[in-house]
N, C-alpha and C positions, 0 to 999 in steps of 0.2 A: 553523491554526498554520503557521508557516513552518519549513522545516528549514534550519539555518544551518551554515555551515562556514567556518573561517578561509580566509584567501587561499591557503594551501597545499592546500586541499581542493576538493572539488566542492560547489557551493553547493546540502526539504519542507516541509519541514514536514510536515503530515499527513503530508509529505516535502516540502516547500517550506512551505506554510502548515499550521497545525493545523486547517483546516476539512476537512469531508468532502464528498464528492460522491455523490448517489444519482440516477442518470439525469441530468436537466437541472437538478436542484435541489442547490444548494450550501448547506451547513449549517455552522454554528459555534454559539458560545455568547455569551451577554450576561448583564447583570445590572442590576437597577433601582436608580437612586441618588437618585431624587426621586418625591415624591407625584404629580406630573404624569405619572409613568411615563416617565421618560427612561432609556433603556437604553443602556449602554456596551458596546462590542465593538470588534473590531479593524477597521481600514480595509480589509485585505484580505478580509474576510468581507462587508462591505457594499457594496464598490465594484462598479459595473457591473451593478447589479440592475435589472431591469425593475420588480420588485415585491419587497417584503419582508414577512415574516411572522414573528411571535414565538408560541412555543408554551410553555405551562407546564401540565403534567398533561393534563387533557381540555380545557382552554380555549386558544383561539388568537385572534389578532387581526392585522389588517394594521398595518404600520409604515412610517414614512417617515424618510428620512435628513434630519437637520437640521445636521449638522456632521461634517467629516471632515479629518483631517490624515494624508496618506499617509506623510510622513516619519516621524511619531511612531507610525504604524500604529494610529491611534485613531479611532473613529467614534461618533457619538451618534444614537440613533433616538427617534421619539416614537410612542407607541402608546395605544390605549384600553384595553388589558389591564391590569388592576389586580392587582399582586402583593401577597401577604399580608404581606411584610415589605420593607424597604429596606435596601440595603447601605450601611454606613458606611465611609468612607475614613479610615484611620488617619492621625492628625496627630503623635502623640507616643507614646512616645519614637522615636528613629530606629531603623529595622530593624537588628538586629545579626547578625553572621555566626553560624550555627549555629541560629538560630531555627527551631522546628518550624512548619511551614506545612501547609495543606490546599489541594488543587485540587479544584474542582467543575465538571463540564461534561457535554457530550453527545458523546462521542467515537464514532467508527465507526458512524454511523447505520445501522440496519438490521441490524447484527451484536450490538451490546450493548444493554443495558437502555435502554428509551426514558425511564425515570424519571430518568436521570442517574447519573453514576459519580463516585465520590470516591477521591482517592488522597492519600497523605500523604507528607512528606519534610522536608528541611531547606533553609535558605538556604546554599548552598555557596560562594557568592562575591557580593560587593557591586557587582560590574560585570559587563557582558556581554563579548562578544568584543572583544579588542584594548583591554580596560579601558573599554568604553563605559559611562559613568556613568548612562544612562538605564534600564539594565537591571538585573535581579537574576538570578543563576544559581541554579537550584533542582534538587533531586533528585527532587521529586514526579513520577512518570511522567505524560507527556501524550501523547495520540494524536491523529490528525486528527478534528476535530470540537471540540476543546478550545479552539481559538483564540477569544479574546475572554472567556473565563471568568475568574472571580474567583480570585485568590490570597489566602488568608485566614490570618490569625495565630490565635494560641491564644485570643484574646479574641473571635473572631468578626469582626474588622474586615478590610477589604480593604486589602491593601499592595501589590498589583500586578495586572497584566492579563496572563494567560497568552497567549503569542504564538508561540513558536517552539521548535525542538530541532535538535540536530546530527543529521546523517545518519549514523547509526552504521556502516552497511555501507560507505558510500563512505569514511568516515575509516579504517575497518579495512583497506581495500585500500591505503591510503597508509602508514599506520604499523604494520600488522602486528597490531593489538590493537583490540578492540571496546570503544568508550567506553560507559559506562553511565549513564543518568539525568543527561544533560547538557542541561538545558532552561532556557528563558528566560522572564521576565515583565517587562512594563514597569512601572516603579515608580510608586507611587500619586502622588508628587509631580508626575511628568510628567502623569498623568491630571488632577490638579487644576489645573495650569496650563492644560491644554487646555480644561477646562471654564470656568475663570475668564475666559480671553481671549474666550470666546464668551458670557459672562454666563449661563451655564446652572447652575441651582441644584443642589445635592447635599447630602448628609448626611455629617457628619464625626464622629469619636469618638476617644478616646484608648485606648490598651491598658489593660485593667483585669484582672479576675480570669481566671484560666485555666478554659476550658470543657472539657468532655469532647468527644472527637472525634464521638461520636453526636450530641451537642447542636449542634455546628458544623454537622453534616450537615443537620439539620433546619432550621437557620436558612439554609443555603446554598440548600437546596431551595425555600425560601419566596421568595427574591429573585432566583434564577437562571432563565433562560429559554433556550431553544433558538431560534436565528435561522436562518430558511429564506430563501434568495436565489434568485429566478428570474432568471437572467441576461438582460440586455437583448440584443436582436438586434444582433450586431456587436461585442459586448463580449467574449464568450468568457472564457477563463481568463486572469487576470492573472499574468503571470510575475513570480516573486519575486526580490528582490535577494539578493546574498551577505551584505550587511551590514543590520542594521535601519535605519541612518542614510541608506541610498541609495534614492531613490525607485524604484518598480517600473518595468520597461520596458514598451514598448507592448504592449497586450493581443493575443493571437493570435486569428485569426478563429474564431467558433464553428462546430461541426460537429455533425451529428446523432449520436446515440448510436453509438459506434464498433462495427462488427460484431464478433462473436466472434473472437478470434485464431485464425488457422488454424495447424495443426501439420503441419510438413513430413515427408516420408518419412525413415526412419532413414539414418544414414550407414553404408553398407556397407563403408566403408573403415577404420572404427574397430575396435579390438580387440573380440573377441566378448563379453569381460566388461562392456566399457563399452557396447556395443550394447544389453546387457540392461537398461540404465537408460532407462526411457521416460517422456516427458511424455505423459500420456493425456488431460488436459483443461487448458485454459487459459482463465481468465475474468477480467474486469474488474469486481471487486465495487464500486469506487467510480469510475465513469466520469468522465472529464474532468479529473481532478486532474493536476497537472503537477509531478513525474512521476507517471504513473499506477501505482497499486498493483495488481499482478497476482497472481492466486491460481492456482498451478501444482499439479496433482495428479501425483505422480511415483511410478512403481512401480520398485523396486530388485529386478530379476530376477537379481541376482548372488549370489555365495556370500560376500560381504563386506559390512561395514557402511560406508555411504557417509556422510561428514560434510561435504563441501563439494563443490558443484557449480559449474561454469562454464557459464553459459546464454548462447548467442549469439542475437541476433535480427536479423530482416530487416524491411523496412518494407513490402514487397509483400503485397498481400491474396492473391495467388495462392500456393499452396503451393510452396516451394522445396526442393530437395534439401538435406539437412543435410551432405553431403559437399562443400559449397562450400569453396574455400580460406578460411582463417581471416580473411584480410584482405578478403574479400568481405562479411563480415558488417557491418551498420551499427553494431553495438556488442556489448559482453559485459557480464555481470552475474555477480559471484560471490554464490552464496547458500549460507549455512550451514544445515545440517540433519543430523539423526542419523536415518538411515533403515536399519533392520535388514534383514538378507537376507531376500528374498522379501516384504517389506512394502511397503505403500503409504503415502504421506504427503502432506499438504497443505502447501506452503511459500508464502511471500509474498516479493515482490521488487518494487522500484520500477524501471520502465522508462519511457522516452519515450512519449507518446501515439502516435507513428508506429509503434511495435513491433507487428507483427502475427503473426509466425511465430517460433517458438522451437525451439531445438535444444540438446541436451546436447553440448557441446564437449569437456569434460574433467570428471574427478571425482577427489576424494581419498578413499581408503578404508583401511580396516584391512586386515590380511592375511586371506586366505580362511579362513572358518570351516569347520571340519572337519564333515562330515556334511550341509552345506548344498549343495544342487545349484543350479546356475545355471538359473533358469527361462527359458523362451522369452520373448522381448520381445512385450508385448501388441500385436496387430495392429490390432484393430478401429478405433480411433480415430486411429491414427497415420498409416497409409498404405496404400494398395492394393497388394497384392502383385503382382509382375510376372507375365504369363502363363506358366505352367509350359511349358517347352520339350519335355519328354518326351512330351506328350500329342498333339502335332500330327499326324503321319501315321499314322492308324489303318488306312486301307485296305490298305497292303502287308503286315500282319501275317498275313492268312490265307494268303498264299503262303509265309510263312516257317516255318510249323509244320503242314503238312498230314501226317496219319498214313498210313503206306504201307498200301495196300489198302483204304483207307476213303474211300468216296465223299464228297466235300465237300458239305455242305448248308448253306443260308444260316442256318439258326438256330445250330447248334453253333459256327459259325465265329467268333461274337461272344464266345464265352467268354474268349479270350485277353486282352481289353481291360482286365479289372480291374487287373492290374499297374500300369497307368499311373496309378492312383489313389494308389499308395503315397506318392510324395512330396508332402507338403503344400505348397500353393502358396507358393513363395518361400522356404520353410523351408531346404531343402538349399542353395539358391543362396546364401543370406545367409551361411551358415556355411562354404561351400566355399572361398572365398579364404583364403590363409594369413593368420594374425595378424600385423600389422605394429606393432611397438611404437615 
């Protein structure tokens, strides 16, 4: 699925497209429309694949690309896998504003159910961005991996192909509000034209009796498949356009699965309360998506509830100090989260594939909560503490404290060394500078 934004915004889907990535495998959704097992999906799911495979339940089979229209974002595949049912494209009556719809697909591969996921919603507009007549706007939630899945009416007929969504966080940064459930599907009449022009057969039907959602789910599971793409050498990830009507730009070169992002040392110039908010792990659950979804585990060691974080990132694989000037960061990302004092939370954000190291640059929080103590910032996974200065010169200490009249002996002379262990490595040093707001 592609993430879309109007011209005043940043252009995912899954955050560009609504397909997902697991290692080197790109996944999306498709559905069968003919007895020869013709599978319909999105072009951005099937493009640039060395090999294609479709899966349904415990069955799977290779597939081959037989037709593709990148401008319409549609593709057709042939496979020997036989589905229990076929999807029927609705011909009449025309889709109406407010109609109830069902989306079925295989989002967030590896995280959600491999049996498929169903969501419900309504037709919220009869056109897409900038009144594009080839799209429907829907409220049914969609996620990466839903790309190419069927949008189904109350009679069980297909009225669209799920393709894209707005990037809610990017839009929130521009307008100060978070849009909810603004998703898009290619209209069934556009799909019929695509198939007719290539003389590909498909099943049609008209809207009839209303079905229960559970019955629609059984029907959708019988004709919907997961599509797996192994990208061809040199194809890489296809960058997605801002508008559905604009062809994708040239693909970027492929790369091996990216190394785990590095976590830079903490910024010792930040206020103590902000330094107590730590990114302790960062991973890429869906490698190679563009932008990449990053999973950040954050510990809130402050005495206040944090509800918004500004995360800066750098592209170097080598850990870089977080006290770089703000203009030295390659980019920033605002992430919304509710993290209670002393709690740990996992948050998700979309970053460019080049992002390797992450720093907390700023945070918005509530007032300090009485009785909550600021916990020390976790050290193990973030940065090695600097060598403690007080421990260095141990030999001079025997001369500093000889007891009068007592002959010095080698053994007892070492007893005064334990006081050097009192300061935890780096702990006093980090908190010693005055707080500058």
